[in-house]
C-alpha angles and dihedrals in degrees: 000000000000093000118122126201116217142154113288119245134197088262089065098056099094092048092047090053090049092051089047091052094051094042094048093052092046096046101032104027092094095060107020123064117236093253091056092048091050092048091050092048092048092051099042104032103039109137092244092052092049093045090052091051092050091049096043111109093211097051123082104210114184136181131198111218131189112198089337095311116118108234100166145001143196137190131196137178135188101244099166133027090255102029142065117201117217101218098181141008117168134158126191105263092235087064100045114131096029097103095256094122090049091050090052092046092048090054092046090050091050089053090047091053089050088057089057097242128148099220149011121226137187143171123235128186104257090229093052098102093178094054096040091049093048095053093043091052088051091056100258115151119230113243134181124329113236135172122248129194120236120171092340094310127105120225132181114257127190119218116221129192135186126191114227 
């Protein structure tokens, strides 16, 4: 794999948003209607939101690049004294299965250990078979199922946790 994982920069924001769009439609298109996907993308991947995440000192924002092209990204933040929350981890669907998500997660877990935490946690739509399968294969334990709001609709989300 010729993909490198590095810190995201402001120059990556447009490419991150494009990867998010393709990944959201591929992973969520079977259970979210297009209007909901678009609303979620608009809220979470607005340029100002992404720029704030890249510039935030407490957020580790990573991109996976192949020959300069962004093919995936992840972001994590220490939200508790003993826990880092993985906010995002997306890979362009054309590149699923190549180990890019694992490379991003490995780097996020390394950063989490550097923060001195015991575990990394994330939430995944319960109907997102790709995401659920990925985290289970990586040794994350399923936690509680909650409901999260997206564009005025509530959807089941599965909590996942991994001891470091």
